[in-house]
N, C-alpha and C positions, 0 to 999 in steps of 0.2 A: 307192696304198691302194687298199686293200681297202675294198668298200661300207660294210662293219661296223667296218673300223677307223678307228674314228673318235678323235683326239685331242683332249684337253682345249679347245682354240681350238675345236675344229669344233662341241664341244657350245657354248659360247658365240656361235656365230655364230649357231646355232642358236636359241637365246632370244633372241637380237636379232633374229635374224628372225620369229619370231611373234610377238614384242612391240613390235617399232616395224616392222613391213613396208613403210614410209614411208621408211626409211631406208637407205641402200646401206653396209651395213657393209662390203663384201668388202676392205678396206684392214687393215681391223680383221684380218684369217689371218693373212698375209705380218710385219705388226708388231707382232699378238701373238708369233706363233713365233718371231718375233727377241728377244723381252723375255722369253720363257721359256727359252730358248736363252741367253743370257746369262746369266741366274741360274744356268743349270744349268752350264754354262760359267765361272763365278767361284769356284763352290762349289769344283768338280776344281780347278781352278789355287791357291783360296787351298791347298790342302791339300798342293797340291806347294809351295807357297813356306813353309808352316810347318815340313814336314819339313828344310827349310833354313832356318829359323828367320827366314824373312822372311814378310811380307804384300806383295801388290801393288803398293803405294805403293813398300817399299823393294826392293823388286827391279824397277822402273821406274826409279828413280834407278840403281842399281847397272847396269842392264845399259843402258841409255843410255851411261855412262862409260864399261863393258867397251866397246861396241861403233862408239864414238869411235876407237877401236886406240889405240896407246901413243902417249904416257906414260899413258891413259887418266883425262885432265883435260880439264877444260871449266869457262866462267865461269859465275856461279850464270845469269844471262842463258841462255846458251846451254841449260841446265838447262831453265830457264825454258820455253822458247820449242819444246824437243823434248820435253817432257811435258806441257804446256797446263793447270798448275797455274799459282793463283794465288803470289806471290811470297812469302806469308805461310805458307802448306802447305808451300811448297818449306822456307822457312828451318825450320821444325818436322822436316820430312821428314830433312834436313841435321842438325840438332843430334841427334837419335836413330840415324842411321847413324853420324858421329860417336862419339856415350857407346858407340855397341859396335863401337868400333875399324873402320869397316869402310872407311870415309872419313876424308878430311883435312882441314882447309883448311891452303893454301898463302898466301905473300903473293902478287900479280899483280905481276910484273916487269913487265909494261907496263901498269898502272893502281895507281901507292903505296895507292890509298885500296881497292882492290878487292882480291878472293881467288880464287883458282881449286881447286875439287873437286876431289881426288884419291882413286883407290880405294887404301886399303892393302893390302899383300901378301894379306893376309887377307882383304880385300873380295873382289879378285882371285880369291882362290881359292875361295870361298862362291859367287860370281855362274858362272863356270864349272860348278860342279857342278849348282846352282839352274838355268840355263839348259839344260843339258844334259837334267836329268827332266823340266822345262820341254818342251822338241822331243819328249821321251819321249812325256810326257802329251796333246798337242797329238794328236800320232799316233794314239795309241790312241782320243783322243775321234772322230776324224774315218775310224774304221779301217771301218765301216761304209756308207761310200759308196766306189762305182768311181773309177777316178782322171778319168774322163770327167765322172761326174757333182761332180767336186773341183773339177774345170776351170769347171762349169758354173756352181756356185753363186758359185764366186769371181767369175766375170766379171761373174757379175747384180750382185753385193752390192758392188762395181767401181763401176759404174753407179750404183747405190743411192747409194753412198756420195759419191761425186760431185757430186750433188743438194745435197749439204750442204758440203762442201767446194771 
């Protein structure tokens, strides 16, 4: 970054350093940038999902089913574990996706009281189109980084994420 090429986070850090020189605000730099990046990335992703009649929440469920492989079916518990949402949230998502004809609930042959969530043919078609657009969008968003920079940031973020997971 050029000396006069300050971003929003640099301005915030300078203000805090001026107003509270007693505090070490260095962690605000990377965390603030990650938060701002998350907001920008979310907006970009939501636009792509909307082009396919989806939200990030519905994309998450459909993509989880799709990458499970044929027959593209999972139990609600498996979906919960993969998506890290509450059961109430998952039930709401599944209700909406079922109403849209993208998933269906099937009787679980291994548990007469349970169900299996399956992609419908329309759900499979929709998620395949949406994931192709999503991957292209991700490539577009990261195009400003060299392959080496991508590898470096990925390695650092992986290490940082490991401290939480």
